[in-house]
C-alpha positions, 0 to 999 in steps of 0.5 A, a space after each residue: 500500500 502506497 504512502 500517497 493516495 493518487 486520485 485524479 477526478 473527472 474535473 482533472 484535479 489531482 488529490 494526493 493524500 499522504 497516509 503512511 500505513 501503520 503510522 499515526 502520523 506522516 513522517 519523511 521516511 523511506 516509505 514516503 520517499 519511495 511513494 513520492 518518487 512513484 507519484 512524481 513519475 505518475 504525475 509526469 505521465 498524466 500531466 496533460 490531463 491534470 489541471 491542478 494538484 491538492 496535497 492533503 493528509 489522511 492523518 490528524 496532522 498534516 505531516 510530522 517531519 523527519 523520521 528520527 529513528 531513521 535519522 539516528 541510524 545514519 552514520 558517517 559512512 552513510 553520508 554519500 547515500 544520505 546526500 543522494 537521498 535528500 537530493 532525490 527528495 528535493 528534486 521530486 518536490 521541485 518537479 511538482 513546483 515547476 509543472 506549471 500547474 497550480 499545487 495547493 497544500 491543504 493543511 488540516 493539522 500541524 506541519 513541522 519540518 519536512 511537512 512545512 517544506 512540502 507546503 512551501 513547495 506548493 503555490 498556495 497554502 490553506 490551513 484550518 483555523 485551529 490554534 492547536 495546529 503548529 507550523 514550523 521548522 524545529 530541526 535546529 532544536 535537534 542540531 539539524 537544519 531543514 533539508 527539504 528546501 525550507 532554507 531556500 523557500 522560506 526566506 524567498 517567501 517572507 524575507 531573510 530577516 523574518 525567516 531567521 527565527 524559524 530557521 535558527 530558533 525553531 520558531 513554531 506558529 499557529 495558522 493565524 500567525 502563519 497567515 500574518 507572517 505570509 507563510 500560508 495564504 488562507 484560513 479555512 473553517 473546516 476540512 470541507 471549507 479547506 478543500 473548497 478553497 483549494 479547488 477555488 484557487 486552482 480554478 482561478 489560477 490555471 497556470 502557476 509559478 513560484 515568485 522566485 521562478 519569475 523574472 526579476 524576482 527579489 528577496 523581500 526585505 533585501 537579498 543577503 548580499 544587499 548592504 543593509 541586510 548584510 549589516 543586519 547579518 
């Protein structure tokens, strides 16, 4: 059983539902990476018949992040293999980000670490308005850095200075605060409302491109090499 359910509707909207078998929460382990690779290949095959993609979760949380048990098994000798694994993961996320089709993250619960990185790779993020939901990149509290593109996408989305607390302190916020920070785009009152809003975005935006893929893109608040930003760093 795949960790990602692939459901292409008659309206040509593809729903990818992350549902890790035998787990109470979705985590970024080997089963997920294999499923993501298979899913990316299938999306490539079906691309002409897809108008948009919704990434959702069947669990109470959206995605809990990396599998710590798996990470603890990585040794110095595994460095090359681990790097290849991370690069493969990033390439699949980058593929979904650059198909030209709108991709929406439907965030029904907490999205931490790799979970938020998946959402950041989407063009639009809708989250249920629930204060118990947390969004963040807590890897630094474990002595790690986000490996799924979060260090690149978040600063380009909200600016380097605003991204620092998330990247360097492991700051976590609820959906309202995430909306205010510019990390998500819209709040929903319920799961049904969330999917309705995700579909509405796809209908209204048949072609999508990330801001940082557009000609003339500039970092919000200034790039790292800008004198004013460099002084703050």
